[in-house]
C-alpha positions in Angstrom: -10.8 8.1 -11.9 -8.6 10.5 -10.1 -5.5 11.9 -11.8 -2.5 9.6 -11.3 -0.6 12.7 -10.2 -2.5 12.8 -7.0 -2.0 10.6 -4.0 -5.4 9.2 -2.9 -5.7 9.3 0.9 -8.6 7.9 2.9 -8.9 9.1 6.5 -11.6 7.4 8.7 -13.2 9.8 11.1 -12.0 12.5 8.9 -14.8 15.0 9.3 -13.6 16.5 12.6 -10.8 16.8 15.1 -7.3 15.4 14.3 -8.6 13.5 11.2 -9.9 16.7 9.6 -6.8 18.7 10.6 -4.6 16.0 9.0 -6.6 16.3 5.8 -6.4 20.0 5.9 -2.6 19.9 6.4 -2.2 17.7 3.3 -4.4 19.6 0.9 -3.5 23.1 2.1 0.2 22.9 1.4 0.4 20.5 -1.5 -1.3 19.8 -4.7 -0.2 16.2 -4.6 -3.1 14.9 -2.4 -6.7 14.1 -2.9 -8.1 13.3 0.6 -11.3 11.3 1.1 -12.9 12.1 4.5 -14.5 9.0 5.8 -17.4 9.8 8.0 -20.1 7.8 9.8 -22.6 10.6 9.1 -22.3 11.4 5.4 -23.9 14.8 5.8 -21.1 15.8 8.2 -18.5 14.4 5.9 -19.9 16.3 2.9 -20.0 19.5 4.9 -16.4 19.0 6.1 -15.2 18.3 2.5 -17.0 21.4 1.2 -15.4 23.4 4.0 -11.9 22.1 3.0 -12.5 22.9 -0.7 -13.4 26.4 0.3 -10.3 27.0 2.3 -8.3 29.9 1.1 -5.0 28.8 -0.6 -6.0 25.2 -0.9 -3.8 23.3 -3.3 -5.1 19.7 -3.1 -8.6 18.4 -3.3 -11.0 16.7 -1.0 -14.2 14.6 -1.0 -16.1 12.4 1.4 -17.5 8.9 1.7 -19.8 7.2 4.2 -18.0 4.7 6.4 -19.0 3.3 9.8 -16.0 1.3 10.9 -18.2 -0.8 13.2 -20.5 -1.8 10.4 -19.1 -4.5 8.0 -21.6 -3.6 5.3 -20.6 0.1 5.5 -16.9 -0.7 5.4 -17.3 -3.1 2.4 -19.5 -0.6 0.6 -17.0 2.2 1.1 -14.2 0.0 -0.3 -16.4 -0.9 -3.4 -17.3 2.7 -3.9 -13.6 3.9 -3.8 -12.6 1.1 -6.0 -15.2 2.2 -8.6 -14.4 5.9 -8.3 -10.6 5.8 -8.0 -9.4 2.3 -8.8 -6.7 2.5 -6.1 -5.7 3.9 -2.7 -2.2 5.3 -1.9 -2.6 5.9 1.8 -5.1 4.6 4.4 -5.3 6.4 7.8 -7.2 4.5 10.5 -8.1 7.5 12.6 -11.7 6.8 13.7 -11.9 6.2 17.5 -13.9 6.7 20.6 -13.0 7.2 24.3 -14.6 6.7 27.7 -13.6 8.9 30.6 -15.6 6.9 33.2 -13.9 5.6 36.3 -13.7 2.9 37.3 -13.7 1.1 34.0 -16.7 -1.0 32.9 -17.2 -3.8 30.5 -20.0 -1.8 29.0 -17.6 0.9 28.0 -14.8 -1.4 26.9 -16.7 -3.4 24.4 -17.7 -0.5 22.0 -14.2 1.1 22.4 -12.5 -2.2 21.3 -15.1 -2.6 18.5 -14.3 0.9 17.1 -10.7 1.4 17.8 -9.3 -2.1 17.2 -11.8 -4.3 15.4 -12.8 -1.3 13.2 -9.2 -0.6 12.2 -8.7 -4.3 11.3 -11.9 -4.4 9.3 -11.1 -1.3 7.3 -7.5 -2.4 6.7 -8.5 -5.7 5.4 -11.2 -4.2 3.2 -8.8 -1.8 1.6 -5.7 -3.8 1.3 -6.2 -4.8 -2.4 -6.7 -1.1 -3.3 -3.5 -0.2 -1.5 -1.7 -2.9 -3.5 -2.8 -0.9 -6.6 -1.2 2.3 -5.3 0.4 4.4 -8.0 2.6 6.3 -5.5 4.9 3.8 -3.9 5.2 2.8 -1.2 1.6 2.3 -0.2 1.2 3.7 3.3 -0.9 2.3 6.2 -1.2 4.5 9.2 -2.8 3.7 12.6 -3.5 6.8 14.7 -2.4 5.7 18.1 -1.4 7.3 21.4 1.5 7.2 23.8 -1.1 6.5 26.5 -1.2 3.0 24.9 2.4 2.4 25.6 2.8 -0.4 28.2 6.3 0.9 28.9 5.0 4.3 29.8 2.0 2.9 31.7 4.3 0.8 33.9 6.7 3.6 34.7 5.9 5.9 37.6 8.3 8.5 36.2 6.5 8.7 32.9 4.1 11.6 32.1 1.8 8.9 30.8 1.7 7.0 34.1 -1.9 7.6 35.3 -3.4 4.5 37.0 -7.1 4.4 36.7 -7.4 7.0 33.9 -9.1 6.1 30.6 -8.3 2.4 31.0 -10.6 1.2 28.2 -9.1 3.7 25.7 -5.5 3.0 26.7 -6.1 -0.7 26.4 -7.5 -0.3 22.9 -4.5 1.7 21.8 -2.1 -0.9 23.2 -3.9 -3.4 21.1 -3.8 -1.1 18.1 0.0 -0.8 18.5 0.2 -4.6 18.3 -2.1 -4.6 15.3 0.2 -2.1 13.6 3.3 -4.2 14.3 1.7 -7.3 12.9 0.7 -5.5 9.7 4.2 -4.1 9.4 5.7 -7.6 9.6 3.1 -9.0 7.2 3.2 -6.3 4.6 6.9 -5.3 4.7 7.7 -8.0 2.0 5.2 -6.3 -0.3 6.9 -2.9 0.1 4.3 -1.3 2.4 5.2 1.3 4.9 3.2 0.8 8.1 3.2 3.3 11.0 1.6 4.3 14.2 1.1 8.0 14.5 0.5 9.7 17.8 -1.0 13.2 17.5 -0.6 13.8 21.3 -3.2 15.2 23.6 -5.2 17.7 21.5 -8.0 20.0 22.4 -10.7 18.4 20.2 -14.2 17.4 21.0 -13.0 13.8 21.5 -13.8 13.9 25.2 -16.6 16.4 24.9 -14.7 19.1 26.7 -11.9 20.7 24.6 -11.5 23.6 27.1 -10.7 21.1 29.9 -8.1 19.6 27.7 -6.5 23.0 27.1 -6.2 23.4 30.8 -4.1 20.2 30.7 -1.8 21.9 28.2 -3.3 20.1 25.2 -2.0 21.0 21.8 -4.4 22.5 19.3 -6.0 20.1 16.8 -4.0 21.5 13.9 -0.8 20.5 15.7 -2.0 17.0 16.1 -3.0 16.9 12.4 0.5 18.2 11.5 2.1 15.3 13.4 0.0 12.7 11.6 0.5 14.4 8.2 4.3 14.3 8.7 4.0 10.5 8.7 1.9 10.5 5.6 4.2 12.8 3.8 7.3 10.6 4.4 9.0 12.8 6.9 9.3 10.0 9.5 10.3 7.2 7.2 13.5 6.4 9.2 11.2 4.9 11.8 8.8 2.8 9.8 7.0 0.2 11.9 7.1 2.3 15.0 4.7 4.6 16.9 5.8 8.2 16.2 4.8 11.1 18.3 5.8 14.7 19.1 8.8 13.6 21.2 10.0 10.9 18.7 9.5 7.2 18.9 7.1 5.9 21.5 8.2 2.8 23.3 5.8 -0.2 23.1 
C-alpha cells in the first residue's frame, strides 16, 4: 500500500510525450504525488518510470503498469493490480490516444482512433471508478486529455485558428466525442464530489504524428509545456472551471 500522504495518479499512455511530461511535472516539483505510468508496452513503461526516478531533484515517486486501453482484459487486469497494490486511486488521467494525418479521411483510420481515444477512455474510466471513489485525497479527479481541435465551435468558425477543413478529421471527431464523454461524466459524478475536466495540452512537438520537427515548424510547444498545462488541472490550479475543457488560452468552447 502506498503512503496515504501521497496522491496516487494513473496516466494512460504515460511512458512518452505529454503523458510522460505531465508525470514529470508532478513528481519533480512535489513530494505529494506517486504517478503510475500506464503503458501498452510494459518494458517501455518500466524504462520511463526508471528514468523519472533517476531525474535529478525528483521529489515524488513513479512506477508503471501495463495497460492497453483497447483491450478489455488488459484494462480490467490493470484495475485489479492497482487495487491490490494501492487500494485506491486519487487521480485518473485518460491520456492515451492515436492520430491519423491521412487525407481524405477513411473508415479504416476512424475505427481504431475511436476505439482508442473514446471507447478506451470510457473503458478505463468505468474500470477505475470504484478505486477513485476510495480516494484519500478529495476530491477524486478524472481528467480527459482533449484538444481544442475537437471544439465544434472552433471547427465551424472560419476566423478560428482551429478552422482547418479536411485536416485530421478522424482525430478531431474523436476529441469532440471525448468532450461529450467528459461532460456526461461531470454531470453523473458531480453529486459524488468528483472533479471532472478536459485538459488541452495544445499542439506539442511530440512523436504523436511521427514528425516532431514538422510540428515545431508550425510553432508547436515543447512537450514539457503541454505536460505543465495538464498538470495544472491535476494540481487544482484550474478548479474554477471544473467540467470544462481547459487549454493554454483558457476555456475551450464546445
